[in-house]
C-alpha positions in Angstrom: 0.0 0.0 0.0 1.2 3.5 -0.8 1.5 5.9 2.2 1.4 9.6 1.8 4.5 11.5 2.7 2.5 14.5 4.0 2.2 14.7 7.8 -1.2 14.0 9.5 -3.1 16.6 11.3 -2.4 16.1 15.1 -6.1 15.4 15.8 -6.8 13.3 12.7 -6.9 9.9 14.3 -8.4 11.0 17.5 -11.3 12.6 15.8 -11.8 9.7 13.4 -11.9 7.3 16.4 -14.4 9.5 18.2 -17.0 8.4 15.6 -16.6 4.8 16.8 -15.8 5.4 20.4 -19.3 4.6 21.8 -20.6 1.4 20.2 -24.1 0.2 21.1 -24.2 -2.8 23.4 -25.1 -6.2 21.9 -28.0 -7.7 23.8 -29.9 -11.0 23.7 -33.3 -11.4 25.2 -34.0 -12.1 28.0 -31.7 -9.7 29.8 -31.8 -6.6 32.0 -30.0 -3.4 32.6 -29.4 -0.9 35.4 -28.4 2.7 34.6 -27.1 5.6 36.7 -26.5 9.2 35.7 -24.5 11.2 38.2 -24.1 15.0 38.2 -22.6 17.5 40.5 -25.4 19.9 41.7 -23.6 23.1 40.6 -21.1 24.2 38.0 -20.9 20.6 36.7 -19.5 21.6 33.3 -16.5 23.1 35.1 -15.8 20.1 37.4 -12.5 18.3 37.7 -13.1 15.4 35.4 -10.2 13.5 36.7 -12.2 12.9 39.9 -14.9 11.1 37.8 -12.2 9.0 36.1 -10.6 8.1 39.5 -14.1 7.0 40.8 -14.4 4.7 37.8 -11.0 3.2 38.5 -12.0 2.4 42.0 -15.0 0.4 40.8 -12.9 -1.5 38.2 -10.3 -2.3 40.9 -13.1 -3.9 43.0 -13.6 -6.5 40.2 -10.0 -6.7 39.0 -11.1 -5.3 35.6 -8.7 -3.6 33.2 -8.4 0.2 33.2 -9.1 2.5 30.3 -6.2 4.7 29.0 -5.7 7.9 31.1 -8.0 10.7 30.0 -10.6 8.4 28.4 -14.2 9.5 28.4 -15.8 6.1 27.8 -15.3 2.5 28.8 -16.9 -0.9 28.2 -15.9 -4.1 29.9 -17.0 -6.9 32.1 -17.3 -6.5 35.9 -18.5 -9.5 37.9 -21.6 -11.1 36.3 -22.4 -8.0 34.3 -21.1 -5.8 31.4 -20.3 -2.2 32.3 -20.7 0.8 29.9 -19.3 4.1 31.3 -19.4 7.5 29.6 -18.3 10.9 30.6 -20.5 13.8 29.3 -20.2 17.6 29.6 -22.2 17.8 32.8 -22.6 14.2 34.0 -21.3 10.6 33.9 -23.3 7.5 33.3 -22.8 3.9 34.5 -24.9 1.2 32.8 -24.7 -2.5 33.7 -26.1 -5.1 31.3 -26.6 -8.7 32.4 -28.3 -11.8 30.8 -31.4 -13.3 32.3 -34.2 -11.8 34.3 -34.6 -11.4 38.0 -37.4 -13.4 39.6 -39.1 -10.2 40.8 -39.5 -7.8 37.9 -37.5 -4.5 38.4 -36.0 -5.7 41.6 -32.9 -3.7 40.9 -30.6 -6.6 41.9 -28.1 -5.4 39.3 -27.4 -2.3 41.4 -25.7 -4.6 43.9 -22.7 -4.5 41.5 -22.3 -0.9 42.6 -20.8 -1.3 46.2 -22.7 0.9 48.7 -19.5 2.5 50.0 -18.3 3.2 46.5 -21.7 4.9 45.6 -21.5 7.0 48.8 -18.2 8.4 47.5 -19.6 9.3 44.1 -18.6 12.9 43.1 -22.2 14.1 42.5 -25.9 13.3 42.9 -28.2 10.9 41.0 -30.0 12.5 38.1 -31.4 9.3 36.6 -31.6 5.8 38.0 -33.3 3.4 35.5 -34.0 -0.3 35.1 -34.7 -2.0 31.8 -36.3 -5.5 31.5 -36.0 -7.2 28.2 -38.2 -10.2 27.4 -38.9 -12.2 24.3 -42.3 -11.6 22.7 -44.3 -13.3 20.0 -46.4 -11.1 17.6 -49.6 -12.9 18.6 -49.1 -12.3 22.4 -48.2 -8.6 22.3 -51.6 -7.3 23.4 -52.0 -9.8 26.2 -48.5 -9.2 27.5 -49.1 -5.5 27.6 -52.4 -6.0 29.4 -51.2 -8.5 31.9 -47.7 -7.4 32.5 -47.0 -3.8 31.4 -50.2 -2.5 32.9 -49.3 -4.2 36.2 -45.7 -2.9 36.2 -46.5 0.7 35.2 -49.1 3.4 36.2 -51.9 3.0 33.6 -52.5 6.7 33.4 -48.9 7.4 32.3 -48.3 4.1 30.4 -46.6 4.8 27.1 -46.1 1.9 24.7 -45.4 1.5 21.0 -43.9 -0.8 18.4 -40.5 0.4 17.2 -37.9 -0.3 14.6 -40.3 -1.8 12.0 -42.2 -3.7 14.7 -39.2 -5.8 15.9 -39.9 -4.7 19.5 -42.4 -3.1 21.7 -41.3 -0.6 24.4 -43.2 0.5 27.4 -42.7 2.8 30.4 -44.5 5.4 32.5 -41.6 7.8 33.1 -42.3 7.6 36.8 -40.0 6.9 39.7 -40.9 3.8 41.7 -40.8 3.2 45.4 -37.2 2.2 45.2 -36.2 5.4 43.4 -35.8 3.9 39.9 -37.5 4.5 36.5 -38.8 1.4 34.9 -38.7 0.5 31.2 -39.7 -2.7 29.4 -38.7 -4.1 26.0 -40.6 -7.0 24.4 -38.4 -8.2 21.6 -39.2 -10.5 18.6 -37.2 -13.7 18.8 -35.3 -12.9 15.6 -34.2 -9.4 16.4 -30.5 -8.7 16.1 -28.3 -8.2 19.1 -27.0 -4.8 18.0 -30.5 -3.6 17.1 -31.8 -4.6 20.5 -28.8 -2.9 22.1 -29.6 0.3 20.1 -33.2 0.2 21.4 -32.1 -0.2 25.0 -29.5 2.5 24.7 -31.9 5.0 23.2 -34.4 4.4 25.9 -31.8 5.1 28.5 -30.7 8.2 26.6 -34.3 9.5 26.4 -34.8 9.1 30.1 -31.4 10.6 31.0 -31.5 13.6 28.6 -35.1 14.2 29.5 -34.1 14.6 33.2 -31.1 16.8 32.3 -33.3 19.1 30.2 -35.9 19.4 33.0 -33.2 20.6 35.4 -33.5 23.9 33.6 -37.2 24.3 34.6 -36.7 25.5 38.2 -34.1 28.0 36.9 -36.5 29.1 34.1 -39.3 29.7 36.7 -36.9 31.8 38.8 -35.8 33.8 35.8 -39.4 34.4 34.7 -40.3 35.7 38.2 -37.3 38.0 38.2 -38.0 39.2 34.6 -41.6 40.2 35.6 -40.3 42.1 38.6 -37.5 43.9 36.6 -40.0 44.6 33.8 -42.1 46.5 36.2 -39.1 48.5 37.4 -38.1 49.3 33.8 -41.6 50.4 32.9 -41.6 52.8 35.9 -38.3 54.2 34.7 -39.6 54.7 31.2 -42.8 56.3 32.6 -40.7 58.8 34.7 -38.6 59.6 31.7 -41.7 60.3 29.6 -43.1 62.6 32.3 -39.8 64.3 32.8 -39.8 63.4 36.5 -36.6 63.0 38.5 -33.1 64.0 37.8 -31.2 62.3 35.0 -28.5 61.2 37.5 -31.1 59.5 39.6 -32.7 57.9 36.6 -29.3 56.7 35.3 -28.5 55.1 38.7 -31.9 53.2 38.7 -31.3 52.1 35.1 -27.8 50.9 35.8 -29.1 48.8 38.7 -31.7 47.2 36.4 -29.2 46.6 33.6 -26.8 45.0 36.0 -29.4 42.6 37.3 -30.4 41.7 33.8 -26.9 41.0 32.8 -26.4 38.9 36.0 -29.5 36.8 35.1 -28.3 36.3 31.5 -24.7 35.3 32.6 -25.9 32.8 35.2 -28.6 31.3 32.9 -27.0 31.2 29.5 -25.4 27.8 29.9 -28.4 26.2 31.5 -30.8 27.4 28.8 -28.4 26.4 26.0 -27.9 22.9 27.6 -31.7 22.5 27.9 -32.1 23.2 24.2 -29.4 20.7 23.3 -30.8 18.0 25.6 -34.4 18.6 24.2 -33.1 18.1 20.7 -31.4 14.8 21.6 -34.6 13.5 23.3 -36.7 14.3 20.2 -34.1 12.8 17.9 -33.9 9.6 19.9 -37.7 9.2 19.8 -37.7 9.9 16.0 -35.2 7.2 15.2 -37.2 4.6 17.1 -39.9 4.9 14.3 -42.8 4.4 16.6 -46.1 2.7 15.6 -49.2 2.8 17.7 -50.3 -0.3 19.5 -53.7 -0.9 21.1 -54.6 2.8 21.1 -51.9 3.6 23.7 -50.0 6.8 23.7 -46.7 7.0 21.9 -43.5 8.3 23.4 -43.7 11.3 21.1 -47.3 12.0 22.3 -46.2 11.7 26.0 -43.4 14.1 25.4 -45.7 16.5 23.6 -48.1 16.6 26.5 -45.8 16.4 29.4 -42.2 17.3 28.4 -42.8 20.0 25.7 -44.7 22.4 28.0 -41.8 22.5 30.4 -39.4 23.1 27.5 -41.6 25.9 26.2 -41.5 27.5 29.7 -37.7 27.4 29.5 -37.7 28.9 26.0 -40.2 31.6 27.0 -38.1 32.6 30.0 -35.0 32.8 27.8 -36.8 34.9 25.2 -38.4 37.2 27.8 -35.0 37.7 29.3 -33.5 38.5 25.9 -36.3 40.9 25.1 -35.9 42.6 28.5 -32.2 43.1 27.9 -33.0 44.7 24.5 -35.6 47.0 26.1 -33.1 48.1 28.8 -30.6 48.8 26.0 -33.1 50.9 24.2 -34.0 52.8 27.4 -30.3 53.4 28.0 -29.9 54.8 24.5 -33.0 57.0 25.0 -31.6 58.3 28.3 -28.2 58.9 26.7 -29.8 60.9 23.9 -31.7 63.0 26.4 -28.6 63.6 28.4 -26.7 64.5 25.2 -29.5 67.0 24.2 -29.4 68.6 27.6 -25.7 68.8 27.5 -25.9 70.4 24.1 -28.4 72.9 25.4 -26.2 73.8 28.3 -23.2 74.2 26.0 -25.2 76.5 23.8 -26.2 78.6 26.8 -22.5 78.7 27.9 -21.4 79.8 24.4 -24.1 82.5 24.3 -23.0 83.8 27.8 -19.4 83.7 26.6 -20.3 85.6 23.4 -22.2 88.2 25.5 -19.3 88.6 27.9 -17.0 88.9 24.9 -19.1 91.7 23.4 -19.1 93.5 26.8 -15.4 93.1 27.0 -15.0 94.5 23.5 -17.2 97.5 24.4 -15.2 98.0 27.6 -12.0 97.7 25.7 -13.1 100.3 23.2 -14.1 102.6 26.1 -10.7 102.1 27.7 -9.0 102.7 24.4 -10.9 106.0 24.0 -9.9 107.0 27.5 -6.3 105.9 26.7 -6.2 108.1 23.6 -7.3 111.1 25.6 -4.8 110.4 28.4 -1.9 109.7 26.1 -2.8 112.7 23.9 -2.9 114.9 27.0 0.5 113.9 28.1 1.8 114.1 24.5 0.4 117.6 24.1 2.0 118.7 27.4 5.4 117.3 26.4 5.1 118.9 23.0 4.3 122.2 24.7 7.4 122.0 26.8 9.5 120.9 23.9 8.3 123.5 21.3 7.5 126.3 23.8 10.9 128.1 23.4 10.7 127.9 19.7 7.1 129.2 19.7 8.1 132.2 21.9 10.9 133.0 19.4 8.3 133.0 16.7 5.9 135.1 18.6 3.4 132.3 19.2 1.9 132.2 22.7 1.8 128.9 24.6 -2.0 128.5 24.6 -2.0 128.9 20.9 0.8 126.3 20.6 -1.1 123.9 22.7 -4.2 124.3 20.6 -2.3 123.7 17.5 -0.8 120.5 18.9 -4.0 118.9 20.1 -5.5 117.8 16.7 -2.3 116.2 15.2 -1.3 114.6 18.5 -4.8 113.1 19.0 -4.9 111.8 15.4 -1.4 110.4 15.7 -2.1 108.6 19.0 -5.4 107.2 17.7 -3.7 105.9 14.5 -0.8 104.3 16.5 -3.2 102.5 18.9 -5.3 101.4 15.9 -2.2 99.9 14.3 -1.3 98.1 17.5 -4.8 96.6 18.0 -4.9 95.5 14.4 -1.5 93.7 14.7 -2.6 92.0 18.0 -5.9 90.9 16.4 -3.9 89.5 13.5 -1.8 87.3 15.8 1.3 89.5 15.5 1.5 89.2 11.7 2.8 91.7 9.3 
């Protein structure tokens, strides 16, 4: 075979292997499964994942099972009399044990005994989902009687959901309730000739529906809190807008109130963004897993899709509504801030115009005062110039027979004109910036 001389991208093989990293289990009826989803109550996406990995290693060591490579986010292997499938997700980890055969008492949860009690007590998180699956063989002719005699006895009839899936090769049933032992119950009635991988896919998808449904619903309490806060903040913002419309209150006070509202909105957005985004993703996974089952109605019972539409979708719509209302409130606050900023800018412009007008008026007054001072200066300088001229030209005037009062009178006009002309030249040069 010819190999390319060009180097591989560093992540090429890791990403290619990721597509095949989580194969479906291969099951044969009759069998059973026990499933746990464990999540830290807060900031689960930022947790130290090495702690989850170390907890898995402790379980494997109890059974002498081989370890996955360091940093792995999935594992599959035998432990005791069961087969363990472990996966690490963004917010949680799942442990699923598959075992052949059925317990004498349906949904007894005996498989959970493979999880030592002291090991469970040390789990880095809390249980989000605890589910049991019972897989039995089923003939086409006995489907209705099995559902009537067994499924309706195992599940709450009001919530019972059952349908044929994967081209009628199996019937699935559950009530999405938590039983007295704290577990969700799911049943699969499989045709004798169903393939092991296909049966494994059905079981895996049922567990994913239950797990991701629970993860999505974790957003509902947060959405209800956000909705209540949005209603309260919306009232405050409306009051601010009303005061602005009526011109009540100082702009500084209005700005302080608006900043407080905006800060609370941003805090709500920052603390809710991940939860709302996660709920949207989990909801999409739930709907997708139901679609790929290709449900067919059986005996007039509700389908998984119908159950989700009646029970799950309203909760998700509440989450979306809270998210949309929060986004709209943030946009409203931004518009109000822009409006207030415009009003402040207009007021500042008005004040600037008043200041400029006052400065212009003071300039005109200074100019008139300057002209008055200049006139007085001309008189004063002319007076002293005429006096000096009288002293200077007095002797010559007496020699010419001109008396001093006459000399003074003759000097007044040319001296005044000369002084005025000189001061006019000086003022003109100062006004021109000292130019030529």
